[in-house]
C-alpha positions in Angstrom: 19.9 -16.8 22.2 20.4 -14.4 19.2 17.2 -15.5 17.6 15.3 -15.0 20.9 16.8 -11.5 21.2 15.8 -10.6 17.6 12.3 -11.9 18.2 11.9 -9.8 21.4 13.3 -6.7 19.6 10.9 -7.3 16.7 8.0 -7.6 19.2 9.0 -4.3 20.9 9.4 -2.5 17.6 6.1 -3.7 16.0 3.8 -1.2 17.7 6.1 1.8 16.9 6.5 0.6 13.4 2.8 0.3 12.9 2.3 3.8 14.3 5.0 5.1 12.1 3.4 3.5 9.0 0.1 5.1 10.0 1.7 8.5 10.4 3.4 8.1 7.0 0.1 7.4 5.3 -1.6 10.3 7.2 1.2 12.7 6.2 1.0 11.4 2.6 -2.8 12.0 2.6 -2.4 15.5 4.0 0.3 16.4 1.6 -1.7 15.1 -1.4 -4.8 17.0 -0.2 -3.0 20.2 0.4 -0.7 20.4 -2.6 -2.8 19.8 -5.7 -0.9 19.0 -8.9 2.0 17.4 -7.0 0.8 13.9 -8.0 -0.1 12.7 -11.5 -3.8 12.9 -10.6 -5.9 15.2 -8.6 -9.1 13.3 -9.3 -11.4 12.3 -6.4 -11.4 8.7 -5.3 -7.8 8.2 -4.6 -7.1 5.5 -2.0 -4.2 4.3 0.1 -3.5 1.2 2.3 -0.9 0.7 5.0 0.3 -3.0 4.8 1.4 -4.7 7.9 2.6 -8.2 8.7 4.6 -10.1 11.3 8.3 -9.5 12.0 8.3 -5.8 10.9 7.1 -6.6 7.4 5.1 -3.8 5.9 4.3 -1.6 3.0 2.0 0.9 1.4 -0.3 1.0 -1.6 -1.5 4.1 -3.5 -4.3 3.7 -6.0 -4.2 6.3 -8.8 -7.8 6.2 -10.0 -7.1 8.7 -12.8 -4.5 6.5 -14.4 -6.1 3.2 -13.2 -2.9 1.9 -11.6 -1.5 1.2 -8.2 2.0 1.8 -6.7 2.9 -0.9 -4.2 5.9 -0.5 -1.9 6.9 -3.2 0.5 9.8 -3.7 3.0 11.3 -6.5 5.0 9.7 -9.3 3.1 11.8 -12.4 2.9 13.5 -12.9 -0.5 12.0 -15.8 -2.3 13.7 -18.8 -4.0 13.3 -19.7 -7.7 9.8 -20.5 -8.8 8.1 -18.3 -6.2 6.7 -14.7 -6.5 4.8 -12.2 -4.3 1.3 -11.7 -5.6 -1.0 -8.7 -4.9 -4.7 -9.3 -4.3 -7.5 -6.8 -4.3 -10.0 -8.0 -1.7 -13.6 -7.3 -2.9 -17.0 -8.4 -1.6 -17.1 -10.9 -4.5 -13.7 -12.4 -3.7 -10.0 -11.8 -4.5 -8.9 -10.1 -7.8 -5.3 -10.7 -9.0 -3.2 -7.5 -8.9 0.1 -8.6 -10.3 3.3 -10.3 -9.2 6.8 -9.0 -8.1 10.0 -9.9 -6.4 12.0 -8.2 -3.7 15.7 -7.2 -3.4 18.1 -8.7 -0.8 16.7 -6.4 1.9 13.2 -7.6 1.1 12.2 -4.3 -0.4 10.4 -3.4 -3.7 8.3 -0.7 -5.3 6.2 -1.7 -8.3 3.5 -0.1 -10.4 0.6 -2.3 -11.4 -2.4 -1.9 -13.7 -5.6 -2.2 -11.7 -7.8 -5.2 -12.7 -11.4 -5.2 -13.7 -13.5 -4.9 -10.5 -10.9 -2.9 -8.6 -13.4 -0.2 -7.6 -15.1 -2.6 -5.2 -11.8 -3.4 -3.4 -11.9 -2.8 0.3 -8.4 -4.2 1.2 -5.1 -5.4 -0.3 -3.2 -8.5 0.6 0.1 -10.0 -0.6 0.8 -13.7 -0.7 3.6 -16.0 -1.8 2.6 -17.9 -4.9 4.2 -20.3 -7.5 5.6 -18.3 -10.5 4.2 -16.8 -12.6 1.2 -16.3 -10.2 -2.1 -18.0 -9.5 -5.8 -17.3 -10.2 -6.6 -17.5 -6.5 -4.4 -17.2 -3.4 -2.9 -20.5 -2.3 -1.1 -19.3 0.8 -1.7 -17.1 3.8 -1.3 -13.4 3.5 2.2 -12.1 4.2 1.1 -8.4 4.6 -2.2 -6.7 4.1 -4.3 -3.7 5.0 -7.6 -1.9 4.4 -8.0 0.7 1.6 -8.8 4.2 2.9 -10.1 7.0 0.8 -7.9 10.1 0.6 -9.6 13.5 1.0 -10.2 15.5 -2.3 -7.5 18.0 -3.1 -7.9 21.3 -1.4 -8.3 24.5 -3.5 -5.9 27.2 -2.6 -6.2 31.0 -2.8 -3.4 33.4 -2.3 -3.7 35.7 0.7 -5.7 38.8 -0.2 -7.2 37.2 -3.4 -10.6 36.5 -1.9 -13.6 38.7 -1.0 -12.9 41.2 1.8 -15.1 41.1 4.8 -15.9 44.4 6.2 
């Protein structure tokens, strides 16, 4: 009975959780666009992905194209036993590119920074799978969470009030 209740609760919470994740990425995109210099790079071409999976699993990815790295945050992934790791995959038209491996804490949460592999610019999506340690050359299991990469708008330029030309 308890498992059935938890499943029903998870099913009811999934749409609001997905909406919340979308709102978080939208807010992050707006903040990064409106406040230049608040992130290590203000270069064009920044991308984000909202990761979603069953059972409330989720995450977010931020690609820092200026530093050629990605920050991956996940939540509610099942902790893995010995000899297993989570592996990040950059999904490109040519196939999957390895992105790195990580583990999660007891709550199933983690935030890691990974170097972007060769060919990362063609990535259209991100997926995370469970793989044998220390990782594999190609995915061997189904995706646990994943999502499409979306371009962030370029940083806005700001002028202080009264500093621009006057209209008359």
